[in-house]
C-alpha positions in Angstrom: 26.9 -3.0 -21.6 30.3 -1.4 -20.6 33.4 -2.7 -20.8 33.9 -6.4 -19.0 37.6 -6.8 -19.2 38.5 -5.0 -15.9 37.9 -6.4 -12.9 35.0 -5.9 -10.2 35.4 -3.6 -7.6 33.8 -5.2 -4.6 30.7 -3.6 -2.7 27.1 -4.0 -3.2 25.4 -5.7 -5.7 23.4 -2.6 -7.1 27.1 -0.8 -7.3 28.7 -3.6 -9.3 25.7 -4.1 -11.8 26.2 -0.1 -11.7 29.9 -0.4 -13.1 28.7 -3.4 -15.5 26.0 -1.0 -16.9 23.1 -3.4 -16.2 19.6 -2.6 -14.1 20.0 -4.3 -11.3 15.9 -4.7 -11.3 16.0 -6.8 -14.6 18.0 -9.2 -13.0 15.3 -11.1 -11.9 12.4 -8.7 -12.4 11.8 -7.6 -9.0 13.7 -4.6 -7.3 16.9 -6.4 -5.3 17.8 -3.4 -2.6 14.6 -3.3 -0.5 14.0 -1.1 2.4 13.5 -3.7 5.6 12.5 -2.1 8.5 14.3 -5.3 10.6 16.4 -3.6 13.9 19.0 -5.4 15.7 18.5 -5.2 19.1 21.0 -6.2 22.4 19.3 -7.8 25.1 21.0 -7.5 28.7 20.0 -9.6 31.6 19.4 -7.9 35.1 21.0 -8.5 38.2 17.8 -7.5 39.6 16.1 -10.3 37.2 14.1 -9.5 33.8 16.0 -7.9 30.3 16.4 -4.8 29.2 16.5 -4.1 25.6 18.5 -1.3 23.9 18.5 -0.4 20.1 21.7 0.4 18.0 20.0 2.3 15.6 17.7 4.4 18.0 19.4 6.0 21.5 16.1 6.7 22.1 14.7 3.3 21.9 15.1 1.3 25.2 12.4 -1.0 26.5 12.4 -4.3 29.4 10.6 -6.8 30.1 10.6 -9.3 33.1 11.1 -12.5 31.1 13.1 -13.0 27.3 10.0 -13.2 25.6 8.6 -10.2 27.2 11.6 -8.3 26.2 11.7 -9.6 22.9 7.8 -8.8 22.9 8.1 -5.0 24.2 10.9 -4.2 21.5 9.0 -4.2 18.5 6.2 -2.0 20.1 9.3 -0.1 21.2 10.4 0.0 17.8 7.0 1.3 16.4 7.2 4.4 18.9 10.7 5.1 17.6 10.0 5.3 14.2 6.5 6.9 15.3 8.8 9.2 16.9 11.0 9.9 14.0 8.2 11.0 11.7 6.3 13.0 14.1 9.6 15.4 14.8 10.4 14.9 10.9 13.6 13.3 11.6 15.8 10.7 9.5 14.6 7.0 9.8 18.0 5.0 10.2 19.2 2.1 8.0 19.3 -1.3 10.1 22.6 -2.1 11.4 23.7 -5.3 10.5 22.5 -8.2 13.2 25.3 -10.1 13.3 23.7 -13.1 14.9 21.5 -10.7 17.2 17.8 -10.7 17.8 15.6 -8.0 15.9 12.7 -6.4 16.1 10.5 -5.3 13.3 7.3 -2.9 13.5 3.5 -3.9 11.9 3.1 -3.9 8.5 1.2 -0.6 8.6 3.9 1.2 10.2 6.4 -0.2 8.1 4.5 0.6 4.8 4.0 4.4 6.4 7.8 4.7 7.3 8.2 3.6 3.5 6.4 6.2 2.6 7.7 9.4 4.4 11.0 7.9 3.7 10.2 8.2 -0.1 8.9 11.8 0.0 11.8 13.1 2.1 14.3 10.8 -0.6 12.1 13.2 -3.5 12.4 15.9 -1.5 8.2 16.5 -2.1 6.0 18.2 0.0 3.0 16.4 1.5 1.0 19.3 -0.8 2.6 18.3 -4.0 2.5 14.4 -3.5 -1.7 15.2 -2.4 -1.6 17.1 -5.9 0.1 14.1 -7.9 -2.4 11.7 -6.2 -5.5 13.6 -7.2 -6.1 13.8 -3.0 -6.3 16.2 -0.3 -3.1 17.1 1.8 -5.0 16.1 4.8 -5.4 12.6 3.6 -1.6 12.6 3.1 -1.1 13.8 6.7 -3.0 11.0 7.8 -1.3 8.5 5.8 2.0 9.6 7.4 0.3 10.0 10.8 1.1 6.9 12.8 -1.9 6.7 15.2 -4.4 7.1 12.4 -5.8 3.7 10.8 -5.2 3.9 7.2 -5.5 1.1 5.3 -2.8 -0.8 3.7 -4.4 -0.7 0.2 -4.1 3.1 0.2 -0.9 2.9 1.4 0.6 0.5 -1.3 -1.0 2.7 -4.2 0.8 5.8 -2.8 4.2 3.9 -2.3 3.9 2.6 -6.3 4.0 6.5 -7.3 7.4 6.0 -6.4 7.9 2.6 -8.1 7.5 0.7 -4.7 5.3 -1.7 -3.6 4.7 -3.3 -0.2 6.4 -6.8 0.4 5.0 -8.8 3.1 6.9 -11.4 4.6 5.4 -14.1 7.2 7.8 -15.7 9.4 8.5 -17.8 12.4 7.5 -15.7 15.9 10.2 -15.6 18.3 
């Protein structure tokens, strides 16, 4: 451990642990910084009726619904399309903005896992071929795992994420 006589700087728990020389993963035995694909949405009631939905984190994503419930449901589908588009175009996936009381849209578990794998590969600067070799699989299988339209089995994605020392955690919440 480092000198604890100095005052801690404000910031993330991970940053404070680093300042103290503590591995934050050892605090509870599980990673404390997780990637969560829960994006806030902005809902606007339209004069002519219905609701429009925009995403502060995705300029290209917008949808609508005749009712508030329909607009929120459409937002989840719209988010999946935005994430799929970013993966297909090989663009960065933005970190979610703070919700600050706004409702949020989340993608399905399989697409969230694919997005996490995509980001892990980019973060490590690994090509599909290099990752395939490390996994002992064909490069075409890696392409299918990253293809938002391919019905990849969740277990396969879990195994791929494990190569990056990541695990998939599914949370079940009450629906809006």
